[in-house]
C-alpha positions as CSV (number, residue, x, y, z in Angstrom):
1,M,9.0,40.1,-51.5
2,D,5.7,41.4,-50.5
3,F,4.1,37.9,-51.9
4,L,6.7,36.3,-49.6
5,K,5.7,38.0,-46.5
6,D,2.2,37.6,-47.0
7,K,2.8,33.8,-47.8
8,K,4.7,33.5,-44.3
9,I,1.8,35.3,-42.5
10,L,-0.5,32.8,-44.0
11,I,1.3,30.2,-43.1
12,G,1.9,31.1,-39.5
13,A,-1.5,32.0,-39.0
14,A,-2.6,28.4,-40.4
15,V,-0.4,26.8,-38.1
16,L,-1.7,29.1,-35.2
17,I,-5.2,27.9,-36.1
18,L,-4.3,24.3,-36.1
19,V,-2.8,24.3,-32.7
20,I,-5.8,26.0,-31.1
21,I,-8.1,23.3,-33.0
22,G,-6.2,20.3,-31.7
23,G,-5.7,22.2,-28.0
24,A,-9.4,22.6,-28.1
25,V,-9.9,19.0,-29.1
26,F,-7.6,17.6,-26.8
27,L,-9.2,19.4,-23.9
28,L,-12.8,18.5,-24.5
29,N,-11.6,14.8,-24.9
30,S,-9.8,14.8,-21.6
31,K,-12.8,16.5,-19.9
32,K,-15.0,13.7,-21.3
33,S,-13.2,10.9,-20.0
34,T,-12.7,12.4,-16.5
35,Q,-16.5,12.7,-16.4
36,T,-16.8,9.1,-16.9
37,T,-14.2,8.3,-14.6
38,D,-16.0,10.1,-11.8
39,T,-19.4,8.2,-12.1
40,V,-18.9,5.5,-9.5
41,E,-21.4,2.9,-9.1
42,E,-22.9,3.3,-5.3
43,E,-23.6,0.0,-3.6
44,Q,-27.2,0.2,-2.5
45,I,-27.2,-0.9,1.3
46,L,-30.4,-1.8,2.4
47,T,-31.6,-2.1,6.2
48,L,-32.8,-5.3,8.7
49,S,-33.8,-5.1,12.3
50,A,-31.6,-6.8,14.7
51,E,-35.0,-9.3,15.2
52,E,-35.0,-10.5,11.6
53,I,-31.5,-12.0,11.9
54,G,-32.0,-12.7,15.6
55,L,-29.1,-10.4,16.5
56,T,-28.3,-10.0,20.4
57,L,-25.6,-8.4,22.3
58,S,-24.6,-9.3,26.0
59,M,-22.2,-8.4,28.3
60,A,-19.9,-10.7,30.4
61,E,-20.3,-10.7,34.1
62,D,-16.8,-9.4,34.5
63,G,-17.2,-6.4,31.7
64,K,-14.7,-7.7,29.7
65,D,-16.3,-9.1,26.8
66,V,-19.6,-8.4,24.6
67,T,-20.9,-11.6,22.9
68,M,-22.8,-10.8,19.6
69,R,-24.8,-13.6,18.8
70,V,-27.1,-14.2,15.7
71,D,-29.8,-16.9,15.8
72,N,-31.3,-16.9,12.1
73,A,-28.3,-17.0,9.6
74,E,-29.2,-19.7,7.4
75,D,-29.3,-17.3,4.2
76,I,-26.4,-15.0,5.3
77,T,-22.9,-15.4,3.6
78,S,-20.8,-13.0,5.2
79,I,-20.8,-10.8,8.2
80,E,-18.6,-7.6,9.4
81,Y,-19.0,-5.7,12.4
82,E,-18.0,-2.6,13.9
83,L,-18.6,-2.5,17.9
84,S,-18.4,1.1,19.5
85,Y,-18.3,2.0,23.0
86,N,-17.4,4.5,25.7
87,S,-14.6,3.5,28.3
88,E,-13.7,5.4,31.3
89,G,-13.3,8.6,30.9
90,D,-15.8,8.9,28.3
91,I,-13.1,7.7,25.9
92,P,-14.6,6.5,22.4
93,R,-13.0,3.0,21.8
94,G,-14.3,0.3,19.2
95,A,-13.7,-3.1,17.6
96,I,-14.3,-4.0,14.0
97,G,-14.0,-7.6,12.4
98,T,-15.4,-10.2,10.2
99,V,-17.0,-13.1,11.5
100,E,-17.0,-16.6,10.0
101,V,-20.5,-18.0,8.8
102,K,-21.1,-21.7,9.4
103,G,-24.8,-23.1,9.5
104,R,-27.9,-21.2,11.3
105,L,-26.3,-19.9,14.6
106,I,-23.0,-17.4,14.8
107,E,-21.8,-16.3,18.1
108,K,-18.7,-14.0,18.4
109,K,-17.2,-12.9,21.6
110,I,-15.7,-9.4,21.0
111,T,-12.8,-8.4,23.7
112,L,-13.4,-4.5,25.2
113,G,-9.9,-3.9,25.1
114,T,-6.5,-4.6,23.6
115,C,-4.5,-7.8,23.9
116,S,-1.1,-9.0,22.4
117,D,1.0,-10.8,24.9
118,V,-1.2,-9.6,28.0
119,C,-4.8,-8.4,27.6
120,H,-5.8,-4.6,28.7
121,Y,-9.2,-4.2,29.6
122,D,-11.3,-1.2,29.4
123,E,-13.4,-0.4,32.4
124,N,-16.6,1.4,33.1
125,V,-17.7,0.7,29.3
126,T,-20.9,2.2,28.4
127,D,-23.2,3.0,25.3
128,V,-22.2,-0.2,23.6
129,K,-23.6,-0.4,19.7
130,I,-22.8,-2.9,17.1
131,I,-23.2,-2.1,13.2
132,L,-23.3,-5.2,11.2
133,K,-22.8,-5.4,7.2
134,V,-24.6,-8.6,6.4
135,T,-24.1,-10.0,2.9
136,K,-27.0,-12.6,2.0
137,T,-26.8,-15.6,-0.5
138,D,-28.7,-13.0,-3.0
139,G,-25.9,-10.9,-3.1
140,K,-27.7,-8.1,-1.2
141,I,-26.0,-6.1,1.3
142,Y,-28.1,-5.0,4.6
143,Q,-27.1,-3.0,7.5
144,V,-28.4,-4.0,10.7
145,E,-27.7,-1.9,14.0
146,K,-28.1,-2.7,17.7
147,A,-27.4,-1.2,20.8
148,L,-26.3,-3.0,24.3
149,E,-29.3,-2.4,26.9
150,Q,-27.7,-2.0,30.2
Protein backbone atom coordinates (compact mmCIF):
# COMPACT_ATOMS: atom_id res chain seq x y z
CA MET A 1 0.00 0.00 0.00
CA ASP A 2 2.82 2.38 0.78
CA PHE A 3 4.17 1.68 -2.67
CA LEU A 4 0.90 2.86 -4.34
CA LYS A 5 0.75 5.89 -2.09
CA ASP A 6 4.34 6.86 -3.00
CA LYS A 7 3.55 6.31 -6.70
CA LYS A 8 0.52 8.64 -6.52
CA ILE A 9 2.62 11.32 -4.83
CA LEU A 10 5.33 11.01 -7.52
CA ILE A 11 2.76 11.23 -10.33
CA GLY A 12 1.09 14.24 -8.68
CA ALA A 13 4.45 15.97 -8.25
CA ALA A 14 5.38 15.28 -11.89
CA VAL A 15 2.06 16.71 -13.13
CA LEU A 16 2.50 19.78 -10.92
CA ILE A 17 6.02 20.37 -12.25
CA LEU A 18 4.81 20.03 -15.86
CA VAL A 19 2.01 22.55 -15.23
CA ILE A 20 4.47 25.02 -13.68
CA ILE A 21 6.93 24.63 -16.58
CA GLY A 22 4.13 24.97 -19.15
CA GLY A 23 2.83 28.12 -17.46
CA ALA A 24 6.30 29.66 -17.35
CA VAL A 25 6.87 28.96 -21.05
CA PHE A 26 3.47 30.44 -21.91
CA LEU A 27 4.15 33.63 -19.91
CA LEU A 28 7.61 34.10 -21.43
CA ASN A 29 6.27 33.71 -24.97
CA SER A 30 3.38 36.11 -24.38
CA LYS A 31 5.76 38.77 -22.98
CA LYS A 32 8.01 38.46 -26.05
CA SER A 33 5.08 38.92 -28.43
CA THR A 34 3.80 42.02 -26.61
CA GLN A 35 7.26 43.54 -26.63
CA THR A 36 7.54 43.21 -30.40
CA THR A 37 4.11 44.74 -30.99
CA ASP A 38 4.89 47.70 -28.73
CA THR A 39 7.76 48.87 -30.92
CA VAL A 40 5.94 51.02 -33.45
CA GLU A 41 8.00 52.58 -36.17
CA GLU A 42 7.94 56.33 -35.72
CA GLU A 43 7.52 58.54 -38.74
CA GLN A 44 10.34 61.05 -38.90
CA ILE A 45 9.03 64.52 -39.68
CA LEU A 46 11.53 67.03 -40.99
CA THR A 47 11.01 70.79 -41.01
CA LEU A 48 10.97 73.33 -43.80
CA SER A 49 10.81 77.08 -43.51
CA ALA A 50 7.81 78.93 -44.89
CA GLU A 51 10.13 80.69 -47.34
CA GLU A 52 11.34 77.39 -48.85
CA ILE A 53 7.87 76.60 -50.17
CA GLY A 54 6.77 80.22 -50.59
CA LEU A 55 4.08 80.01 -47.88
CA THR A 56 2.14 83.20 -47.18
CA LEU A 57 -0.96 83.91 -45.09
CA SER A 58 -3.24 86.87 -45.60
CA MET A 59 -6.42 87.99 -43.87
CA ALA A 60 -9.40 89.11 -45.94
CA GLU A 61 -10.32 92.77 -45.47
CA ASP A 62 -13.60 91.80 -43.81
CA GLY A 63 -11.76 89.43 -41.41
CA LYS A 64 -13.92 86.44 -42.36
CA ASP A 65 -11.27 84.38 -44.18
CA VAL A 66 -7.57 83.65 -44.25
CA THR A 67 -5.91 82.76 -47.54
CA MET A 68 -3.02 80.33 -47.51
CA ARG A 69 -0.79 80.47 -50.57
CA VAL A 70 2.14 78.22 -51.54
CA ASP A 71 4.15 79.56 -54.48
CA ASN A 72 6.66 76.69 -54.80
CA ALA A 73 4.69 73.42 -54.85
CA GLU A 74 6.26 71.67 -57.82
CA ASP A 75 7.75 68.78 -55.77
CA ILE A 76 4.83 68.53 -53.30
CA THR A 77 2.31 65.69 -53.58
CA SER A 78 0.01 66.54 -50.66
CA ILE A 79 -0.62 69.16 -47.98
CA GLU A 80 -2.60 68.85 -44.77
CA TYR A 81 -3.17 71.95 -42.65
CA GLU A 82 -4.14 72.91 -39.13
CA LEU A 83 -5.09 76.56 -38.69
CA SER A 84 -5.45 77.87 -35.13
CA TYR A 85 -6.57 81.26 -33.85
CA ASN A 86 -8.34 83.02 -30.99
CA SER A 87 -11.74 84.60 -31.48
CA GLU A 88 -13.58 87.23 -29.44
CA GLY A 89 -13.28 86.52 -25.72
CA ASP A 90 -9.90 84.81 -26.29
CA ILE A 91 -11.65 81.57 -27.30
CA PRO A 92 -9.33 79.11 -29.11
CA ARG A 93 -10.68 78.06 -32.50
CA GLY A 94 -9.32 76.35 -35.57
CA ALA A 95 -9.77 74.56 -38.85
CA ILE A 96 -8.17 71.46 -40.34
CA GLY A 97 -8.17 70.07 -43.83
CA THR A 98 -6.28 69.00 -46.90
CA VAL A 99 -5.37 70.90 -50.02
CA GLU A 100 -5.49 69.45 -53.50
CA VAL A 101 -2.09 69.87 -55.13
CA LYS A 102 -2.27 70.73 -58.81
CA GLY A 103 0.66 72.48 -60.37
CA ARG A 104 3.21 74.86 -58.95
CA LEU A 105 0.86 77.30 -57.16
CA ILE A 106 -1.58 76.42 -54.37
CA GLU A 107 -4.14 78.77 -52.89
CA LYS A 108 -6.72 77.89 -50.23
CA LYS A 109 -9.30 80.19 -48.64
CA ILE A 110 -10.07 79.11 -45.05
CA THR A 111 -13.22 80.43 -43.36
CA LEU A 112 -12.84 81.76 -39.82
CA GLY A 113 -16.08 80.42 -38.38
CA THR A 114 -18.62 77.73 -39.18
CA CYS A 115 -20.81 77.31 -42.23
CA SER A 116 -23.70 74.97 -42.93
CA ASP A 117 -26.79 76.62 -44.43
CA VAL A 118 -25.62 79.96 -43.05
CA CYS A 119 -22.11 81.07 -42.09
CA HIS A 120 -21.38 82.30 -38.58
CA TYR A 121 -18.05 84.11 -38.67
CA ASP A 122 -15.76 84.50 -35.68
CA GLU A 123 -15.10 88.10 -34.71
CA ASN A 124 -11.99 89.89 -33.44
CA VAL A 125 -9.70 87.08 -34.61
CA THR A 126 -6.11 87.16 -33.28
CA ASP A 127 -3.04 84.92 -33.11
CA VAL A 128 -3.59 83.16 -36.45
CA LYS A 129 -1.09 80.33 -37.00
CA ILE A 130 -0.90 77.51 -39.50
CA ILE A 131 0.96 74.22 -39.41
CA LEU A 132 1.34 72.28 -42.65
CA LYS A 133 2.17 68.62 -43.12
CA VAL A 134 3.85 68.56 -46.52
CA THR A 135 4.57 65.31 -48.37
CA LYS A 136 7.08 65.63 -51.19
CA THR A 137 7.54 63.50 -54.30
CA ASP A 138 10.41 61.58 -52.65
CA GLY A 139 7.99 60.41 -49.93
CA LYS A 140 9.55 62.48 -47.15
CA ILE A 141 7.22 64.34 -44.80
CA TYR A 142 7.92 67.88 -43.64
CA GLN A 143 6.33 70.30 -41.21
CA VAL A 144 6.02 74.00 -42.01
CA GLU A 145 4.78 76.66 -39.58
CA LYS A 146 3.73 80.25 -40.21
CA ALA A 147 2.00 82.94 -38.16
CA LEU A 148 -0.12 85.69 -39.68
CA GLU A 149 1.55 89.04 -39.18
CA GLN A 150 -1.09 91.55 -38.12
